[in-house]
N, C-alpha and C positions, 0 to 999 in steps of 0.2 A: 599630563593633563586637566583640567579640574571643568566640570558642567558647573554653572549653579543652577538651584533647582527653581529658581522662579522667573528664568528669562532666561527665552526660547535664542537661538539663534541658529544656524544653518549651518555653522560649523565648528568644531571642536575649540576650546577658549584657556588661554593661558595666564594664570596666575603670576602678575610683577609684581616684587616683593620690594621695592627698590629705586630710586628714579634713575639710575644707569639703565638695566634690564628695561626701563620705558622709553630712555632716549635710543638705544641699542634697537626697539623696536617698531618707531614710529619715525614719521618721514617730517615732522614740524609738530606744532601743538594738534592736539590732538581733544575729542568734545564727547565725552561719557553718551550713551546711545540712550539713556533713558533718561536724565535729568537738563542736555544739555551744555555743564559746562564744563570748564578743563577739567582733564582729566590727569588724576594724581597717584600715585601710589599708595595701599595698594589698590591695584584695580584687574582684571583682565582687560586681554585682550585677544583679537582673532587670529588662531593660526596659522590660518592660510593667510594673515593681513592685507582683508580686505577694507579694514577700516572703522572696525567693533571694536568701540571700548568701552567700560564698564565700570564704576566704584566699586569697587569692593562691599561698600555701603548699600548701593542703592540693588547690587544684588541679592542682599541681605533683606532690601525694604520689602514689607508685605504687601501684598498686593489689597488687599482691603483694610479699612482702620475704621471700626466704630470710635466713634467722636460725642463726647454727651452733649454736642450743640444739635447732632444729624440722629435722633434715638428713630426716627423713623427708618432712617435706612443706611448700610455700610458706605462707605465713601473710598472710592474704586481708584485704585493710582494708574495715570493716563500717561501715556510715553506722549513727551514735549511738543511732539512734531504733530500727532493728535488736534493737538491746540493752535498750534499754527494751522495750522490746514482746515480746522471750523471753528469760527474763534467766538460762537455762539455758546461752547463750553465753557 
């Protein structure tokens, strides 16, 4: 079991490296819990099978970015559900 350093989840996560592991682990099409896109391998999956999936690239993404067009402050990476619940962002 591997826990990505920058994304908290209450259960241990499994690293799935191929589509066969992903098919065996899910009961249908799953979406990444960080970006909301359909999940594909490599990805992380909840060992407790609670429906939490995370692309490996999303787990490795920085939580803050410094952008030359936003010099006054860094940009914070937000969970897609925050944008749906609060469209003012």
